[in-house]
N, C-alpha and C positions, 0 to 999 in steps of 0.2 A: 436553527439557532435564532434567538431573538435578543434584542438589546433594549434597555430601558434607561431613561435619563431622569435625574431628579436634582433638586437643589436643596441644600441644607447648610446650616451654619457649621463652620469648621469645628467648633467645640462639641457638636453633636455626633461627629464622625465616629469616634471610638465606641460610643454607646450603640449607635446604629449598627456598626460592624459586628459587635458582640451579639446583639439580638438577631441579626441576619444569619450569622453563622450557627447560632443555637437553633433557629427555625429550620435551616437547611439540614442540620445534623439530625433533627427529629423526624424529618420527612423522607430523607433519601434512603433508598434501598440498595442492596448489592447489585440488583439488576440494572439500576440506573447508573451505577459506577462502571459497568462493563461496556466497553465500546462495541458497537455492532456494525459490521460491514454488510450491506445488502448486496447480494450477488445476483446478477441477472441470469447467467447461464454457464454451464461448464464449457470448456473449449480445449481442444487439443492443439499443440503447437503446429502441427501440419496444416491446421485450418487457418492459421494466421499468415495470410498472403497479402501482397500489394493490392490485389483485387478486393479481398475482404475489407482491407482498410479503406479503400476508395468508397465502398458501400457504407461503411461505418461513418465516414466523414460527411455523408449526406444528412446525417442526423444532427449535425452542428447547427448553430453554436451551442456548446455545452455550458451550463451555468446552474444557478440555483433552481430554476424551474425545469431544467432539462439536463439532468446529471449525465456525465459520461458513463457508458455501460461498464459494469464491473464483471469480470470473468473469473472463473476458478479453473486451475489446472492442477491435477493431483499427481503425486509421485514424480517430481522433477528433481534434477541433480545439477550441481555446478559442474561445468566441464573441466574445471581445474584452473581457469583463468580469472576467477573471482578475486576481487581485491577491495580493501577498504579505501574510501575516498572522502574528501571534504575536510573542513577544519575539524581537527580532533578525531579524524577517522570515524565519524558518526554515521556514514552512509556506506552502502555496498553497491558496487558495480559488478554485475554478474553476467556470465554467459551460461544460460541454462539449456539443458537437454532433457528429452524424455527417453526412456530406455529403448522403446521400439524404433527410434530414429536418432541414434547417438551422434551422428555426424551433422545433424541439423540443429545448430544452436541458435538461440534467440537472446538478444541483448536485453538486460533488465537493470533497473535502478531501484534501490530500496532506501528511501530517505529515513533517517533516524531508526534504523533496524540493525545496527551493527552487532547487537547482542546475539544475533543468529549466525554470525559469520563463521565462528569456529565449527559449529555443527554442520553448516552447509559445505564449507570448504573441506571438511573431513570426508566428504563423499556420501553423507547421509541424505536420504530422500526427504523432500518437504512438499507440502501443498501450498500453493500461493493463490492469492486473489489480487487482481490487478486491473488497470485500465491500459489501453494501448494508445501510444502517441508517436508522433514523428520526433526524432531527435536530430538536430542539425549540428554537425561537427565538421569543421574545416571545409565548409561548402557542400557537404554531402548529407542527404537526408536518409535516415534509417528508421525502421520500426523499432520501438523500444517498449518494453513492459514497464509500467510504473507500479511497482508493488505496493499494495496497501496493507497486506498482512501476510504472515508466514506461519504455518503450522507444521511442527515437526511430526513426522510419521513414526509410527512404532516400528522399530527394527526387529525383524525376526531372525534370530541367529540359530 
């Protein structure tokens, strides 16, 4: 992402805005309008351990030149404890499981993804891409998935 600065007279702002919008509209494509999440590797929940996270932390600090790794896990479910949180219930706090280990849940937060809540909370499987972080709550640190995107899986009935 880049930023640019410029100076202009206030009376030229409206004309500039119209020309700028027209130029962008003539150049932008549907591909440019579609957000892309770059995924580093698939990961199963059983692989997310404190030891794995200690190794992951060795790659810090994360930032613009060193992005936090993004993982994908397919076919995950809400264990029934998911809920909407935040102002306006815009976020989801989830406890996710995989079918092969239904008693091993992992905490996740999905900011600004509440539109997926009904589908996930109904027990439908989803694919998620996420980064892994430590969440500190009441003096305790836990691993938490920070969900970047969610894809509904096709249900076979």
